[in-house]
N, C-alpha and C positions, 0 to 999 in steps of 0.2 A: 706541158709536162705535168703529169699528175703527182700529187704529194706522195712521199715514200710510204706513208701510213694509210694510203687510199684504201687498203684492204679492210680497215676498220669501219669503213662506210658501206661495205658491200651488203652486210646484213640488212641495213635500213633500205638500201636501194632495192634489194630483192623483195623485201616485205612490202614496200610500196607498190611494186609492179604486180605482185600477186594479189594483194588486197584490192588494188584499183582495177584489176583485170586488164592491165596493159598487154599482157602476153597474148591475149586473144587477137591482137592486131598482127601477130607474127606467126609464121608457119612452123617455127622451131625455136628452141632456146638459143641456138647458135645465131639465128637471125636477130634475135632480140639483143644478144651481147654485142653483135656488130653494130646495131643501131645505137646501143648505149654508148659505145666508144665514140661514135660519130656525133652524138647529141651533147657531149660533155664540154664544158668550159671550166677553166680553173681561175680562181680569183686570188690575187696576191696582196701583199701589204699595201701597195699603192691603191689598189681597188678599194680596200677596206678604208683607207684614209679618205678617199674621195667620197665614199658613202657616209662616213662619220661626219665630215665637214658639212655636207649638204643636209644631213639629218639634223645636225645641231642647229642650223639656221631655221629649220622647220618645226622641230619638236615643241618649242615653247608656244607655238601658235595653235597646236592641236588640242582638242578637248581631252581632259584627263579621264573621262569616262569611256569605258569600252562600249561601243555601239550596241544597243540592245540589252545591256546589263547595267547593274548599279555599281559594278566594281570600279574603284578608282585606281588609276595607275599614276605613279609618281613620274616626275620629269625624266629621271634616269631611265626608267623602263620605257617611256615613250621614245627616248633617244635610241636605245638599242633596238626596239621594235622597228623604228623607222630605218635604221641602218640595214636591218635584214631585208626590208622591202627594196631599198635602193640597190643592195647587192644583187638581188634577183634581176633587176633591170640592167645593171652593169653587165652581168653574165650574159644576158640575151644579146646585148650590143656587141660584146666581144665575140660571141658565137657567130653572129651574122657576118662579121668581118672575116673570121677565120675560115668558115665553111663556104661562104658564098661570095666573099669579096665585097660585100655591101656595107658601106659606111653609114652609120646612123648616130644621131645625137639625141640624148635624153632631155626631157623637160623636167627639171627638178622641182618645179613649182607644184605644190600640193595645197590642199585646204580641207575644210570640213566636208562632210558627206554631201551637203547641199551645194557645194562649190566645186565638184569634181571637174577637172579639166578633161576634155574628151579623149586626149591621147597622151601617153607617157613618152611617145617619140615625137620630138620637135622637128627633126629633119631627117630625110633619107637622101643620101647623095646630094647634100647641100640644098635640098628643096623640101617644102612641106610635104608630108606623106598624103597620099590620096585617100587613105583609110585611117580612121581613128583606132589606135592600138592601146589596149590596156594590158599591163604586165602584172601578174600576181605571183607571189612567192610563197612557197610552203616548205616544210622540212623534207628531207630525203624520203621519208616513209609516208609523207602526206599524199592523199589521193583526191582531195577536193578542190576544184576551182570554185571559190566562193565569191560571188559578185553581189555587192549590195544592190538592191533592186533599182535604186535610182540611177546607178551607173550603167545598167544594161541599156538604158535609153540613149546614152551618149556615145558609147564606143561601138565599133564594128567587129573588131577582132580582140579576143581575150586569150592571152598566152599564160600558161602555167610553167613556172620554173621551180624545180626542186633544188634545194641548196643545203649543203652540209655544214651549216653554222651550228656549232654546239654551244652549250651554256658557258663554256670556258673561253670562247673566242674573244669576247670584248676585253676580259681581263688580260688575256694573252697579248692582245694588240697593244694595250697600255704598257705592258712589259716591253714589248718590242720597240716602242718609240721612247722608252726610258722614262715615262711619266712616273711609274711606280718607284723606281730606284732613285732617280735624280731629283724628284720633286717631293714625293710623299715620305719615303723612308729616310732620305738624307735630312729632311726637315725634322723628322722624328728624332734623329740622332742629335741635331742641333739643340733641341729643347729638352733632351734627356728622357724621352719616352722609351727608347730602346738603345741597346748597345750595338756596336759594330758586328759583334758575333750574332746577335739576334737579327740584324739586317740580313746577313748572309743566309740564315736559316729561312727567313720569310721569302727571300728572293728565290731560293731553290724550290719552294713549294708552289710558286706561281707557274702555271703551265706556259710553255713556249708557243709562240705563234707559228702556225703551219698554214700553207695554202689551202684554200677552201674549194672543194669540188662542187660543181653545179651541173645539172643537166636540164635541157629544155624538153619538158614532158610532152608538149604539144599545144595545139591551139583550138579554140572554139570560134566558129564563124557564124555570127548572129544572122548574117544576111540570108543564110540558107533556110531560115525559118519564117521569113517574110513577116507579114503583119501579125501572125499569131504570137510572136515573141513579145508583143506589146500587151497581150492579154495577161493580166497578173495572176490568173489561175491556170495557166498553161503548164502541163507536165507532158513532155514529149517521150520520155523513156524511163522505165523503172524496172529493176530486177535485183535479185539477191537470193538469200538462203533462209529457209524456215528453220527456226530453232524452237525449243520448247517455250511456248507462250510469247515468242519474239520473232520478228522478221528483220534480218540484217540487210539493209540496202547497200549494195556494193556497186550498182550501176544506176545512174540517175542523170536526167537532163530536164531542167525546168524550174519552176518556182516552188518554194517551200517555206511554210511558216509553221513552227512547232506548236503554236498555241491556237491556230485556227483550224477547226475540224474539216473545213471544205477541202483542204489539201490532203488530209488523211483519208477522207472518203474517196477522193479521186485516185489515190494510190491503190486503195483496195480494189476499186473498179478495174484499173489497168492490170493488176495482178490476176484478178479473176478471169479477165479476158485471155490471159496466157494459160489458163487451166489450173492455176494454183488455188488451193483451198485455203482461203484467208478468212479468219473469223472477224466479226465486227469489233471485238475487244482486243484484237492483236496489238501488241506494242511494237512500234517501229523504232529501229535504231540505225544510225548511219555508220558504216564500217569505219572503225578506227577512232571515231570521236563521240559516238553515242548520239548527241544532238547538237544542232546549231543554236546560236543565241536567239532570243525571243524577238525576232523581227523578220521581215520578209527578205528572203534571199533568192537569188537565181544561182542554182547549183549545178555543176557539171562534174561528173566523176572522170578521173584521168583516163580510164579505159575507153571513154567516148571520144576523146580528143583526136584530132588529126595530127599525125606525127611523122609520116614517111617523107623521104626526100622530095619525091615528085609533088606531094601536097604543099610542102614549103616552097618549092620552086614556082608553082602556080600562084601562090599567095604573094610572093615577092614581086612577081611581074605586075600584080595589081596595086601593090603598095607604091 
């Protein structure tokens, strides 16, 4: 059952589908809407608690630096970022059970980039999966399946889950399980920081927890690209829209490094083959984000992903 305020997420859902060119996979808007309902899973308080506990055991082990940047994240941010990732994995497992009757178990072990486990799925129907599966999470309006280049070597299938986690959800979860009132605010009253009246005012301003919608945007099957996916300069597909002095990439599959000119030159070559007039000094931006961090990525836009029921059924027979 979807949360009552699910309509508040519709704008983000539609924005992601349009920007990511997901709609090109469907013959009509009605077909897309039907697929959207079929692809949806809903996460509840227990799912959030599961993600929070596993993330808490993992976050202190992760590096505080965003990969490819110098920005430092504190432990609290690492915790909430890890929660979001686990929620996407939990949503996928719930969806598999609800739509296909397939039981899967997650492997909650994680580690630094150089220690990636090959699969986020530990078991399928009580046995090890025959394929290594990586699950990536993005916001409802996100369109990019962003795979660190080292991980592309280890996994076979990459799944993108869009999830409706807002900036209020972590605080709302703490309110739901009474951490804020019974621990923080009551303690503040005990030592005279606030009055009972102030407690009630603070309590009312904290948002209430609501169920979280997620939907399974699709999957990328690395096996279809053979040995070419191992070549770190491979770009299989690129498309987008020319703006004044800029080209906005909205469809992409392949490797990308924002600081290495070889990738830029290859994109120009591919676009020119399509008959597009692209100048040497054109500025490239990726739809919705501008640019990726300064490291090598394997990037797939959501519109390129496989997503139809028959494609999932075929994949599940192989898993």
